[in-house]
DSSP file (Angstrom, degrees, kcal/mol; ACC not computed):
  #  RESIDUE AA STRUCTURE BP1 BP2  ACC     N-H-->O    O-->H-N    N-H-->O    O-->H-N    TCO  KAPPA ALPHA  PHI   PSI    X-CA   Y-CA   Z-CA
    1    1 A L              0   0    0      0, 0.0     0, 0.0     0, 0.0     0, 0.0   0.000 360.0 360.0 360.0 -42.1  -64.3 -250.6   59.5
    2    2 A Y        -     0   0    0      2,-0.1     0, 0.0     0, 0.0     0, 0.0   0.366 360.0-122.8-102.4   4.5  -66.5 -253.7   59.5
    3    3 A A        +     0   0    0      1,-0.2     0, 0.0     3,-0.0     0, 0.0   0.869  58.4 150.8  57.2  40.0  -63.8 -256.1   60.9
    4    4 A I        -     0   0    0      2,-0.0    -1,-0.2     1,-0.0    -2,-0.1  -0.897  52.4-112.9-100.9 128.2  -64.0 -258.3   57.9
    5    5 A P    >   -     0   0    0      0, 0.0     3,-2.7     0, 0.0     4,-0.1  -0.348  23.0-123.9 -58.7 135.6  -60.8 -260.2   57.0
    6    6 A P  G >  S+     0   0    0      0, 0.0     3,-1.8     0, 0.0    -2,-0.0   0.820 110.2  62.4 -52.6 -33.7  -59.4 -259.0   53.7
    7    7 A E  G 3  S+     0   0    0      1,-0.3    -3,-0.0     3,-0.1     0, 0.0   0.621 100.6  54.8 -69.3  -9.3  -59.4 -262.5   52.3
    8    8 A N  G <  S+     0   0    0     -3,-2.7     2,-0.5     2,-0.0    -1,-0.3   0.260  93.3  86.2-103.6  10.1  -63.2 -262.5   52.7
    9    9 A V    <   -     0   0    0     -3,-1.8     2,-0.6    -4,-0.1     0, 0.0  -0.945  60.5-160.0-113.8 128.8  -63.7 -259.3   50.6
   10   10 A F        -     0   0    0     -2,-0.5     2,-1.2     4,-0.0     3,-0.1  -0.939   7.8-153.8-107.1 115.3  -64.0 -259.5   46.8
   11   11 A Y    >   -     0   0    0     -2,-0.6     3,-2.1     1,-0.2     4,-0.1  -0.760   7.8-166.4 -88.9  97.6  -63.2 -256.1   45.3
   12   12 A I  T 3  S+     0   0    0     -2,-1.2    -1,-0.2     1,-0.3     3,-0.1   0.753  88.6  40.0 -61.5 -26.5  -65.2 -256.5   42.1
   13   13 A H  T 3  S-     0   0    0      1,-0.4    11,-2.6    -3,-0.1    -1,-0.3   0.334 124.3-101.3-101.4   5.4  -63.5 -253.5   40.5
   14   14 A G    <   -     0   0    0     -3,-2.1     2,-0.6     9,-0.2    -1,-0.4  -0.200  37.6 -80.0  93.4 169.9  -60.1 -254.4   41.8
   15   15 A D    >   -     0   0    0      3,-0.2     3,-2.0     1,-0.1     6,-0.2  -0.940  26.1-153.5-115.3 114.5  -58.2 -253.1   44.8
   16   16 A R  T 3  S+     0   0    0     -2,-0.6    -1,-0.1     1,-0.3     7,-0.1   0.717  94.4  63.9 -60.9 -20.7  -56.4 -249.8   44.1
   17   17 A R  T 3  S+     0   0    0      1,-0.1     2,-1.0     2,-0.0    -1,-0.3   0.705  86.7  78.7 -76.5 -19.2  -53.9 -250.7   46.9
   18   18 A N    X   -     0   0    0     -3,-2.0     3,-1.6     1,-0.2    -3,-0.2  -0.790  63.6-170.9 -93.2 101.3  -52.7 -253.7   44.9
   19   19 A K  T 3  S+     0   0    0     -2,-1.0    -1,-0.2     1,-0.3    -3,-0.1   0.649  82.2  59.1 -69.4 -14.3  -50.4 -252.1   42.3
   20   20 A N  T 3  S+     0   0    0     -3,-0.1     2,-0.4     2,-0.1    -1,-0.3   0.452  92.2  83.7 -92.5  -1.2  -50.1 -255.5   40.4
   21   21 A Q  S <  S-     0   0    0     -3,-1.6     2,-0.3    -6,-0.2    -3,-0.1  -0.874  77.2-128.3-109.4 134.2  -53.9 -255.7   39.8
   22   22 A K        -     0   0    0     -2,-0.4     2,-0.2     1,-0.1    -7,-0.1  -0.598  25.0-126.1 -77.7 134.2  -55.7 -254.0   36.9
   23   23 A L        -     0   0    0     -2,-0.3     2,-0.7    -9,-0.1    -9,-0.2  -0.580  14.6-141.1 -78.1 143.8  -58.7 -251.9   38.0
   24   24 A I        +     0   0    0    -11,-2.6     2,-0.3    -2,-0.2    47,-0.1  -0.918  35.3 159.8-109.6 107.3  -62.0 -252.8   36.3
   25   25 A L        +     0   0    0     -2,-0.7     2,-0.3    45,-0.1   -11,-0.0  -0.794  25.4  48.8-123.0 165.2  -63.9 -249.6   35.5
   26   26 A G  S    S-     0   0    0     -2,-0.3     2,-0.3    44,-0.1    44,-0.2  -0.766  79.3 -52.2 113.6-153.9  -66.6 -248.6   33.2
   27   27 A H  E     -a   70   0A   0     42,-1.2    44,-3.0    -2,-0.3     2,-0.3  -0.813  45.5-108.4-128.1 162.7  -70.0 -249.9   32.3
   28   28 A A  E >   -a   71   0A   0     -2,-0.3     3,-1.7    42,-0.2    44,-0.1  -0.653  38.9-100.3 -93.0 148.7  -71.4 -253.2   31.1
   29   29 A L  T 3  S+     0   0    0     42,-0.7    -1,-0.1    -2,-0.3     3,-0.1  -0.420 111.4  26.9 -61.1 140.4  -72.5 -253.9   27.6
   30   30 A G  T 3  S+     0   0    0      1,-0.2    -1,-0.3    -2,-0.1     4,-0.1   0.592  85.4 157.8  81.5   8.7  -76.3 -253.7   27.4
   31   31 A A    <   -     0   0    0     -3,-1.7    -1,-0.2     2,-0.2    69,-0.1  -0.202  58.9-103.0 -61.9 162.9  -76.5 -251.3   30.4
   32   32 A E  S    S+     0   0    0     -3,-0.1     2,-0.6     1,-0.1    -1,-0.1   0.736 106.3  64.8 -64.0 -22.0  -79.7 -249.3   30.5
   33   33 A Y        -     0   0    0      2,-0.0    -2,-0.2     0, 0.0    -1,-0.1  -0.904  59.4-179.5-107.8 121.7  -77.9 -246.2   29.2
   34   34 A E        -     0   0    0     -2,-0.6    -5,-0.0    -4,-0.1    -2,-0.0  -0.985  35.9-113.0-115.8 123.6  -76.5 -246.2   25.7
   35   35 A P    >   -     0   0    0      0, 0.0     3,-1.7     0, 0.0     4,-0.2  -0.215  18.3-126.9 -57.9 141.6  -74.8 -242.9   24.8
   36   36 A P  G >  S+     0   0    0      0, 0.0     3,-2.0     0, 0.0     6,-0.2   0.730 101.8  75.4 -62.8 -22.9  -76.6 -240.9   22.0
   37   37 A Y  G 3  S+     0   0    0      1,-0.3    26,-0.1     3,-0.0     5,-0.0   0.669  81.2  71.2 -68.0 -11.0  -73.4 -240.7   20.0
   38   38 A L  G <  S+     0   0    0     -3,-1.7     2,-1.4     1,-0.2    -1,-0.3   0.650  77.6  85.2 -74.5 -13.7  -73.9 -244.3   19.0
   39   39 A E    X   +     0   0    0     -3,-2.0     3,-1.5     1,-0.2    -1,-0.2  -0.692  57.8 177.4 -90.4  88.7  -76.8 -243.2   16.9
   40   40 A I  G >   +     0   0    0     -2,-1.4     3,-1.1     1,-0.3    -1,-0.2   0.804  69.9  69.8 -63.3 -31.8  -74.9 -242.3   13.7
   41   41 A S  G 3  S+     0   0    0      1,-0.3    -1,-0.3    -3,-0.2    -2,-0.1   0.647  88.2  66.2 -66.0 -12.8  -78.1 -241.4   11.8
   42   42 A K  G <   +     0   0    0     -3,-1.5    -1,-0.3    -6,-0.2    -2,-0.1   0.000  67.8 143.3-101.2  31.0  -78.7 -238.3   13.9
   43   43 A Q    <   -     0   0    0     -3,-1.1     3,-0.1     1,-0.1    -3,-0.0  -0.475  50.9-117.2 -70.5 139.6  -75.6 -236.4   12.7
   44   44 A P        -     0   0    0      0, 0.0     2,-0.4     0, 0.0    -1,-0.1  -0.252  29.2 -97.7 -72.5 162.8  -76.2 -232.6   12.4
   45   45 A A        -     0   0    0      1,-0.0     2,-0.4     2,-0.0     0, 0.0  -0.659  42.2-135.5 -77.6 135.6  -75.9 -230.7    9.1
   46   46 A Y        -     0   0    0     -2,-0.4     3,-0.1     1,-0.1    -1,-0.0  -0.742  18.4-166.5 -99.4 140.9  -72.5 -229.1    8.9
   47   47 A T  S    S+     0   0    0     -2,-0.4     2,-0.3     1,-0.2    -1,-0.1   0.655  74.6   5.9 -95.4 -18.9  -72.0 -225.5    7.7
   48   48 A D  S  > S-     0   0    0      1,-0.1     4,-1.8     0, 0.0    -1,-0.2  -0.969  76.9-100.1-156.7 169.0  -68.2 -225.8    7.2
   49   49 A Q  H  > S+     0   0    0     -2,-0.3     4,-3.1     1,-0.2     5,-0.2   0.849 116.7  57.9 -63.0 -36.4  -65.3 -228.3    7.2
   50   50 A T  H  > S+     0   0    0      2,-0.2     4,-2.7     1,-0.2    -1,-0.2   0.929 106.8  48.1 -63.5 -43.7  -64.2 -227.2   10.7
   51   51 A S  H  > S+     0   0    0      2,-0.2     4,-2.2     1,-0.2    -1,-0.2   0.917 113.4  48.2 -61.7 -42.8  -67.5 -228.1   12.2
   52   52 A Y  H  X S+     0   0    0     -4,-1.8     4,-2.5     2,-0.2    -2,-0.2   0.948 113.1  46.9 -63.0 -48.7  -67.5 -231.5   10.4
   53   53 A D  H  X S+     0   0    0     -4,-3.1     4,-2.6     1,-0.2     5,-0.2   0.913 111.5  51.3 -60.3 -44.3  -63.9 -232.3   11.5
   54   54 A L  H  X S+     0   0    0     -4,-2.7     4,-2.5    -5,-0.2     5,-0.2   0.927 111.5  47.3 -58.6 -46.4  -64.6 -231.3   15.1
   55   55 A H  H  X S+     0   0    0     -4,-2.2     4,-2.7     1,-0.2    -2,-0.2   0.919 113.1  48.6 -62.2 -44.9  -67.7 -233.5   15.2
   56   56 A E  H  X S+     0   0    0     -4,-2.5     4,-2.2     2,-0.2    -1,-0.2   0.896 112.9  46.7 -65.7 -40.6  -65.9 -236.5   13.7
   57   57 A I  H  X S+     0   0    0     -4,-2.6     4,-2.6     2,-0.2     5,-0.2   0.941 114.4  47.0 -67.2 -46.3  -62.9 -236.2   16.0
   58   58 A A  H  X S+     0   0    0     -4,-2.5     4,-2.8    -5,-0.2     5,-0.3   0.923 112.0  51.3 -60.0 -44.2  -65.1 -235.8   19.1
   59   59 A Y  H  X S+     0   0    0     -4,-2.7     4,-2.4    -5,-0.2    -1,-0.2   0.914 110.9  48.5 -59.1 -44.0  -67.2 -238.8   17.9
   60   60 A Q  H  X S+     0   0    0     -4,-2.2     4,-2.7     2,-0.2    -2,-0.2   0.927 113.5  45.7 -64.5 -46.5  -64.1 -240.9   17.5
   61   61 A Y  H  X S+     0   0    0     -4,-2.6     4,-2.5     2,-0.2    -2,-0.2   0.920 115.1  45.9 -65.4 -44.3  -62.7 -240.0   21.0
   62   62 A V  H  X S+     0   0    0     -4,-2.8     4,-2.6    -5,-0.2    -1,-0.2   0.918 113.9  49.7 -66.0 -41.0  -65.9 -240.6   22.8
   63   63 A G  H  X S+     0   0    0     -4,-2.4     4,-2.4    -5,-0.3    -2,-0.2   0.913 111.3  48.9 -61.8 -43.3  -66.5 -243.8   20.9
   64   64 A D  H  X S+     0   0    0     -4,-2.7     4,-2.5     2,-0.2    -2,-0.2   0.914 112.1  49.2 -64.1 -41.4  -62.9 -245.0   21.8
   65   65 A Y  H  X S+     0   0    0     -4,-2.5     4,-1.7     2,-0.2    -2,-0.2   0.936 110.2  50.8 -60.9 -46.7  -63.5 -244.1   25.4
   66   66 A Y  H  < S+     0   0    0     -4,-2.6   -39,-0.2     1,-0.2     4,-0.2   0.918 113.1  45.8 -57.5 -46.9  -66.8 -245.9   25.5
   67   67 A N  H >< S+     0   0    0     -4,-2.4     3,-0.9     1,-0.2    -1,-0.2   0.893 113.5  47.8 -66.3 -40.3  -65.2 -249.1   24.0
   68   68 A T  H 3< S+     0   0    0     -4,-2.5    -1,-0.2     1,-0.2    -2,-0.2   0.709 112.3  49.2 -78.0 -17.7  -62.1 -249.0   26.3
   69   69 A T  T 3< S+     0   0    0     -4,-1.7   -42,-1.2    -5,-0.2     2,-0.5   0.308  80.9 114.7-102.0   9.9  -64.2 -248.5   29.5
   70   70 A T  E <   -a   27   0A   0     -3,-0.9     2,-0.3   -44,-0.2   -42,-0.2  -0.692  58.1-147.7 -80.9 123.9  -66.7 -251.3   28.7
   71   71 A K  E     -a   28   0A   0    -44,-3.0     2,-1.2    -2,-0.5   -42,-0.7  -0.686  12.4-126.3 -92.6 148.6  -66.3 -254.0   31.4
   72   72 A D    >>  +     0   0    0     -2,-0.3     4,-1.8     1,-0.2     3,-0.6  -0.731  28.6 179.4 -94.6  87.9  -66.9 -257.6   30.5
   73   73 A S  H 3> S+     0   0    0     -2,-1.2     4,-2.6     1,-0.2     5,-0.2   0.846  77.4  58.6 -59.7 -36.3  -69.4 -258.6   33.2
   74   74 A S  H 3> S+     0   0    0      1,-0.2     4,-2.5     2,-0.2    -1,-0.2   0.864 106.1  48.6 -64.6 -34.5  -69.7 -262.2   31.9
   75   75 A T  H <> S+     0   0    0     -3,-0.6     4,-2.8     2,-0.2    -1,-0.2   0.899 110.5  50.6 -70.5 -40.5  -65.9 -262.8   32.4
   76   76 A I  H  X>S+     0   0    0     -4,-1.8     4,-1.4     2,-0.2     5,-0.6   0.924 113.7  45.8 -61.2 -43.7  -66.1 -261.3   36.0
   77   77 A I  H  X>S+     0   0    0     -4,-2.6     4,-0.8     1,-0.2     5,-0.8   0.935 114.4  47.7 -65.1 -45.6  -69.0 -263.7   36.7
   78   78 A Q  H  <5S+     0   0    0     -4,-2.5     4,-0.2     1,-0.2    -2,-0.2   0.893 113.7  47.6 -60.5 -41.8  -67.3 -266.7   35.2
   79   79 A D  H  <5S+     0   0    0     -4,-2.8    -1,-0.2    -5,-0.1    -2,-0.2   0.737 132.1   5.8 -74.5 -24.8  -64.0 -266.0   37.0
   80   80 A Y  H ><5S+     0   0    0     -4,-1.4     3,-1.8    -3,-0.3    -3,-0.2   0.753 111.1  65.9-127.3 -48.4  -65.4 -265.5   40.5
   81   81 A F  G ><<S+     0   0    0     -4,-0.8     3,-1.4    -5,-0.6    -3,-0.2   0.709  89.4  68.0 -66.3 -24.1  -69.0 -266.0   41.1
   82   82 A H  G 3 <S+     0   0    0     -5,-0.8     3,-0.4     1,-0.3    -1,-0.3   0.650  92.9  63.4 -71.7 -10.8  -69.2 -269.8   40.5
   83   83 A G  G <  S+     0   0    0     -3,-1.8     3,-0.4     1,-0.2    -1,-0.3   0.205  79.6  87.2 -92.9  15.9  -67.0 -270.3   43.6
   84   84 A L    X   +     0   0    0     -3,-1.4     3,-2.2     1,-0.2    -1,-0.2   0.319  46.0 112.8 -98.1   9.4  -69.7 -268.9   46.0
   85   85 A K  T 3  S+     0   0    0     -3,-0.4    -1,-0.2     1,-0.3    -2,-0.1   0.756  76.1  53.8 -57.4 -27.1  -71.7 -272.0   46.7
   86   86 A S  T 3  S+     0   0    0     -3,-0.4    -1,-0.3    26,-0.0     2,-0.2   0.481  78.3 119.4 -88.6  -0.9  -70.6 -272.1   50.4
   87   87 A I    <   +     0   0    0     -3,-2.2    27,-0.2     1,-0.2     3,-0.1  -0.472  31.2 171.8 -69.7 129.5  -71.8 -268.6   51.2
   88   88 A K        +     0   0    0      1,-0.3    28,-3.0    -2,-0.2     2,-0.4   0.674  63.4  42.2-109.0 -26.3  -74.5 -268.5   53.9
   89   89 A D  E     -b  116   0B   0     26,-0.2     2,-0.5     2,-0.0    -1,-0.3  -0.986  58.4-169.6-129.4 131.6  -74.8 -264.8   54.6
   90   90 A I  E     -b  117   0B   0     26,-3.2    28,-3.1    -2,-0.4     2,-0.5  -0.986   7.2-169.1-120.7 124.9  -74.8 -261.9   52.1
   91   91 A I  E     -b  118   0B   0     -2,-0.5     2,-0.5    26,-0.2    28,-0.2  -0.961   1.5-168.6-117.8 125.4  -74.5 -258.3   53.5
   92   92 A I  E     +b  119   0B   0     26,-3.0    28,-3.2    -2,-0.5     2,-0.4  -0.961  10.5 172.5-117.4 121.0  -75.2 -255.3   51.3
   93   93 A I        -     0   0    0     -2,-0.5    28,-0.1    26,-0.2    -2,-0.0  -0.989  66.0  -6.3-129.7 123.5  -74.2 -251.9   52.7
   94   94 A G  S    S+     0   0    0     -2,-0.4     2,-0.4     1,-0.2    -1,-0.1   0.771  87.3 141.0  71.2  26.8  -74.3 -248.7   50.6
   95   95 A H        -     0   0    0     25,-0.2    -1,-0.2     1,-0.1    -3,-0.0  -0.861  50.1-144.9-105.4 138.7  -75.1 -250.2   47.3
   96   96 A S        -     0   0    0     -2,-0.4    -1,-0.1     1,-0.1     3,-0.1   0.709  23.6-144.3 -72.0 -19.8  -77.6 -248.6   44.9
   97   97 A L        +     0   0    0      1,-0.1    -1,-0.1     2,-0.0    -2,-0.0   0.850  37.8 170.8  57.6  35.7  -78.9 -252.0   43.7
   98   98 A S    >   -     0   0    0      1,-0.1     3,-1.5     3,-0.0     4,-0.2  -0.299  48.3-106.9 -76.8 164.7  -79.2 -250.4   40.2
   99   99 A S  G >  S+     0   0    0      1,-0.3     3,-1.1     2,-0.2     4,-0.4   0.704 112.2  72.3 -67.0 -20.3  -80.0 -252.5   37.2
  100  100 A V  G 3  S+     0   0    0      1,-0.3    -1,-0.3     2,-0.1     3,-0.2   0.760 104.2  41.4 -66.6 -22.1  -76.5 -252.3   35.8
  101  101 A D  G X> S+     0   0    0     -3,-1.5     4,-1.6     1,-0.1     3,-0.8   0.355  84.2 102.5-102.7   4.0  -75.4 -254.6   38.6
  102  102 A F  H <> S+     0   0    0     -3,-1.1     4,-2.9     1,-0.3     5,-0.2   0.847  72.7  62.3 -59.6 -36.5  -78.3 -257.0   38.4
  103  103 A L  H 3> S+     0   0    0     -4,-0.4     4,-1.9     1,-0.2    -1,-0.3   0.887 104.7  49.0 -56.0 -39.9  -76.4 -259.7   36.5
  104  104 A Y  H <> S+     0   0    0     -3,-0.8     4,-2.3     2,-0.2    -1,-0.2   0.939 112.9  45.1 -65.6 -47.5  -74.0 -260.0   39.5
  105  105 A F  H  X S+     0   0    0     -4,-1.6     4,-2.7     1,-0.2    -2,-0.2   0.865 110.8  54.6 -66.1 -35.5  -76.8 -260.3   42.0
  106  106 A E  H  X S+     0   0    0     -4,-2.9     4,-2.2     2,-0.2    -1,-0.2   0.912 109.6  47.8 -62.2 -41.8  -78.6 -262.8   39.8
  107  107 A E  H  X S+     0   0    0     -4,-1.9     4,-2.2    -5,-0.2    -2,-0.2   0.889 110.3  51.3 -67.9 -38.5  -75.5 -264.9   39.7
  108  108 A I  H  X S+     0   0    0     -4,-2.3     4,-2.1     1,-0.2    -2,-0.2   0.937 111.0  48.7 -62.9 -44.6  -75.1 -264.7   43.4
  109  109 A M  H  < S+     0   0    0     -4,-2.7    -2,-0.2     1,-0.2    -1,-0.2   0.900 110.8  50.8 -62.2 -39.5  -78.7 -265.8   43.9
  110  110 A K  H  < S+     0   0    0     -4,-2.2    -1,-0.2     1,-0.2    -2,-0.2   0.888 118.2  37.9 -64.5 -39.6  -78.2 -268.7   41.5
  111  111 A N  H  < S+     0   0    0     -4,-2.2    -2,-0.2     1,-0.2    -1,-0.2   0.677 126.8  35.2 -87.2 -18.7  -75.1 -269.9   43.3
  112  112 A C    ><  +     0   0    0     -4,-2.1     3,-1.6    -5,-0.2    -1,-0.2  -0.422  64.8 153.6-131.5  57.7  -76.3 -269.2   46.8
  113  113 A P  T 3  S+     0   0    0      0, 0.0    -1,-0.1     0, 0.0    -3,-0.1   0.711  76.6  47.9 -66.1 -19.1  -80.1 -269.9   46.9
  114  114 A E  T 3  S+     0   0    0    -27,-0.2    -5,-0.1    -3,-0.1    -2,-0.0   0.432  85.8 120.7 -98.7   0.1  -80.1 -270.7   50.6
  115  115 A A    <   -     0   0    0     -3,-1.6     2,-0.4    -6,-0.1   -26,-0.2  -0.241  62.4-124.3 -66.4 151.0  -78.1 -267.6   51.7
  116  116 A N  E     -b   89   0B   0    -28,-3.0   -26,-3.2    28,-0.0     2,-0.5  -0.789  23.3-145.0 -92.4 140.7  -79.6 -265.1   54.1
  117  117 A W  E     -bc  90 144B   0     26,-3.8    28,-2.3    -2,-0.4     2,-0.5  -0.937  15.0-173.4-113.2 125.0  -79.5 -261.5   52.9
  118  118 A S  E     -bc  91 145B   0    -28,-3.1   -26,-3.0    -2,-0.5     2,-0.5  -0.982  13.4-173.4-114.2 121.0  -78.9 -258.5   55.2
  119  119 A I  E     -bc  92 146B   0     26,-2.6    28,-1.8    -2,-0.5     2,-0.2  -0.961  13.4-143.4-125.3 122.0  -79.5 -255.2   53.3
  120  120 A G  E     - c   0 147B   0    -28,-3.2     2,-0.3    -2,-0.5   -25,-0.2  -0.560  17.1-170.8 -82.1 143.4  -78.7 -251.7   54.7
  121  121 A W  E     + c   0 148B   0     26,-2.5    28,-3.2    -2,-0.2     3,-0.1  -0.958  19.1 179.5-132.0 154.5  -80.9 -248.8   53.9
  122  122 A H        +     0   0    0     -2,-0.3     2,-0.3     1,-0.3    -1,-0.1   0.656  68.7  20.5-121.5 -35.5  -80.6 -245.1   54.5
  123  123 A S  S  > S-     0   0    0      1,-0.1     4,-1.6    26,-0.0    -1,-0.3  -0.822  80.1-101.7-134.6 172.2  -83.7 -243.4   53.1
  124  124 A S  H  > S+     0   0    0     -2,-0.3     4,-1.8     1,-0.2     5,-0.1   0.836 121.6  57.7 -65.5 -31.2  -87.2 -244.2   52.0
  125  125 A S  H  > S+     0   0    0      1,-0.2     4,-2.0     2,-0.2    -1,-0.2   0.865 103.1  54.8 -67.5 -32.4  -86.1 -244.3   48.3
  126  126 A D  H  > S+     0   0    0     -3,-0.3     4,-2.8     1,-0.2    -2,-0.2   0.925 105.5  52.3 -60.7 -43.8  -83.5 -247.0   49.3
  127  127 A L  H  X S+     0   0    0     -4,-1.6     4,-2.5     1,-0.2    -2,-0.2   0.892 107.6  51.5 -61.8 -40.1  -86.4 -249.0   50.8
  128  128 A K  H  X S+     0   0    0     -4,-1.8     4,-1.9     2,-0.2    -1,-0.2   0.926 112.4  45.6 -61.8 -44.1  -88.3 -248.8   47.5
  129  129 A R  H  X S+     0   0    0     -4,-2.0     4,-2.6     2,-0.2    -2,-0.2   0.890 112.1  52.5 -66.6 -39.1  -85.3 -250.0   45.5
  130  130 A I  H  X S+     0   0    0     -4,-2.8     4,-2.9     2,-0.2     5,-0.2   0.924 108.9  48.7 -64.5 -43.9  -84.6 -252.8   48.0
  131  131 A H  H  X S+     0   0    0     -4,-2.5     4,-2.0     1,-0.2    -1,-0.2   0.889 113.0  47.6 -64.5 -38.1  -88.2 -254.1   47.8
  132  132 A A  H  X S+     0   0    0     -4,-1.9     4,-2.9    -5,-0.2    -1,-0.2   0.907 112.4  50.4 -65.7 -41.4  -88.0 -254.0   44.0
  133  133 A F  H  X S+     0   0    0     -4,-2.6     4,-2.2     2,-0.2    -2,-0.2   0.919 110.6  48.5 -60.6 -47.4  -84.6 -255.8   44.1
  134  134 A I  H  X>S+     0   0    0     -4,-2.9     5,-2.0     1,-0.2     4,-0.8   0.905 114.2  47.0 -61.7 -41.6  -85.9 -258.5   46.5
  135  135 A N  H ><5S+     0   0    0     -4,-2.0     3,-0.6    -5,-0.2    -2,-0.2   0.928 111.1  50.7 -64.9 -46.7  -89.0 -259.0   44.2
  136  136 A D  H 3<5S+     0   0    0     -4,-2.9    -2,-0.2     1,-0.2    -1,-0.2   0.855 116.0  41.5 -62.5 -36.5  -86.9 -259.1   41.0
  137  137 A L  H 3<5S-     0   0    0     -4,-2.2    -1,-0.2    -5,-0.2    -2,-0.2   0.554 104.7-130.3 -87.3  -7.5  -84.5 -261.7   42.5
  138  138 A S  T <<5 +     0   0    0     -4,-0.8     2,-0.4    -3,-0.6    -3,-0.2   0.914  39.2 176.6  57.6  45.6  -87.4 -263.7   44.1
  139  139 A I      < -     0   0    0     -5,-2.0    -1,-0.2    -6,-0.1     5,-0.1  -0.677  35.3-111.9 -80.9 132.6  -85.6 -263.8   47.4
  140  140 A A    >   -     0   0    0     -2,-0.4     3,-2.3     1,-0.1     4,-0.2  -0.399  20.7-125.5 -64.7 135.9  -87.8 -265.5   50.0
  141  141 A P  G >  S+     0   0    0      0, 0.0     3,-1.6     0, 0.0    -1,-0.1   0.827 109.5  58.9 -53.0 -35.2  -89.0 -263.0   52.7
  142  142 A E  G 3  S+     0   0    0      1,-0.3    -2,-0.1     3,-0.0    -3,-0.0   0.596 100.1  58.5 -73.1  -7.8  -87.7 -265.2   55.5
  143  143 A K  G <  S+     0   0    0     -3,-2.3   -26,-3.8   -27,-0.1     2,-0.4   0.387  93.9  88.2 -95.1   0.4  -84.2 -264.9   54.0
  144  144 A I  E <   +c  117   0B   0     -3,-1.6     2,-0.4    -4,-0.2   -26,-0.2  -0.855  44.9 174.2-111.8 135.5  -84.2 -261.0   54.2
  145  145 A K  E     -c  118   0B   0    -28,-2.3   -26,-2.6    -2,-0.4     2,-0.4  -0.983  14.1-160.4-132.9 124.3  -83.2 -258.8   57.0
  146  146 A L  E     -c  119   0B   0     -2,-0.4     2,-0.3   -28,-0.2   -26,-0.2  -0.834  10.7-178.5-103.7 143.3  -83.2 -255.0   56.5
  147  147 A F  E     -c  120   0B   0    -28,-1.8   -26,-2.5    -2,-0.4     2,-0.3  -0.995  27.0-116.5-141.0 147.1  -81.2 -252.6   58.7
  148  148 A Q  E      c  121   0B   0     -2,-0.3   -26,-0.2   -28,-0.2   -28,-0.1  -0.630 360.0 360.0 -85.6 136.7  -80.9 -248.9   58.8
  149  149 A T              0   0    0    -28,-3.2   -27,-0.2    -2,-0.3    -1,-0.1   0.397 360.0 360.0-107.5 360.0  -77.4 -247.4   58.1
């Protein structure tokens, strides 16, 4: 669609077309949302054994899911992002720029301080997030180009 050679695309979550590659899904430790089931002290009062058993089983399954879907952002950064020093142009299209991905962008900024950033926007709420993102990363205004998608 964007005529970018595949060797110039990094699929941060893996490429589903590559059957030999493990997909990286889930959330990062320390993400802004921590599920309420992690708060053990807020367990309800049980009226019978069945209610207790149901709660404990659900708690175990949800906890196991949470643990197995936690992605190791620091390993992803260590394995890939340090090789970006030669990048001159960064193009962001269709990204929410949410805080859960900030570690990645911070690492890109650290490794590519002179890069030019082109960031696509679709709505006024996108523009608000983009301006906050630019401010949080301290990207110089002359390094930014915004375009409507």
